[in-house]
C-alpha positions, 0 to 999 in steps of 0.5 A: 266695352259695356255691351247691351244685347237686345235678343240676348237670349236667343239663338245668336244672343246667347253665344255673343254674350258669352264671347263677350264676357269671356273676353272681359267686357261687361255684357247685359243681355235683354229678354222680354220674360224671365224664363231664360234667366238662368240662360243668361247669367250662365254667359257671364252677362246680367239680364235686363227685362224689358219688352222692346215694343214698350219704348219706356220699358226699354229706355229704362232698361238701356239707361240703367245698363249705361252701354258704349255699344249696343247689338240688336238681335230682336227676333220672335221667330219660332224655335224651328224657324218660320214656316208661314208669313204669319210667323214673322208678324212679331218680328216684323214689329220688333224690326220696325218699332223694336229698331226705332226704341232701341236706337233712340234708347242707345243714343239718349245714353250716349252709346258710341256704336249700334250694331243690328243683325239683318238678313243676307238674301235681302242684300242689293244685287249688284250695288242695286237695292232690291225693293221689298215684296212683302211685310217681312222684307220692308221690316227688314229694309226698315231696320237697316234704313233707321240704323244707317240713317242715324249713322249718316246724321252723325247720332251713333255709329251704326253698322249692319251685319247681313248674315244668313239663316244659319245660326250655328251647330245645334240650333234647332232652326239651323237643324231644320233648314239643313234637313230641308236643304238635304231633301231639296225642300228649301224654297229660293226666291228670286229677284226677277 
């Protein structure tokens, strides 16, 4: 496979790039600045630099990569995880506008599959979708609907992976979250 990982320098992107490259796949990891190039190259992946909110730059990066598969892991979360709604503003834009740009670029180059990492706590309950109550939830819903909609239209095979907020050992946001759980300070959102 030829895999383009948008968000390839992040907490999930780097280990994914490493695993895919180790399995013999050609991997191109997108980052919006050159600061993480060495980290990406250390995984065995090539580097693409573009801002996902710039549709022309992103389309050029995807076209140059010519991937068969595109993985959407775009976020702009603080290193220790979000603490307030304003910490999610840029990630919300990436989930709405960045998804639109990335999907369009993937479809334009003929990629076969598009996989988006989503957020498990917003999953439907008993088969009934939970209505978004805030901008972050609405952004996640937009991202998922764009991917599933493109798949239903036959434009690309699309999948949404709803995983939680724990990204693995040694990730600062995971360490911080586990500390909050141990102190019983992790907020719980109920869908009443």
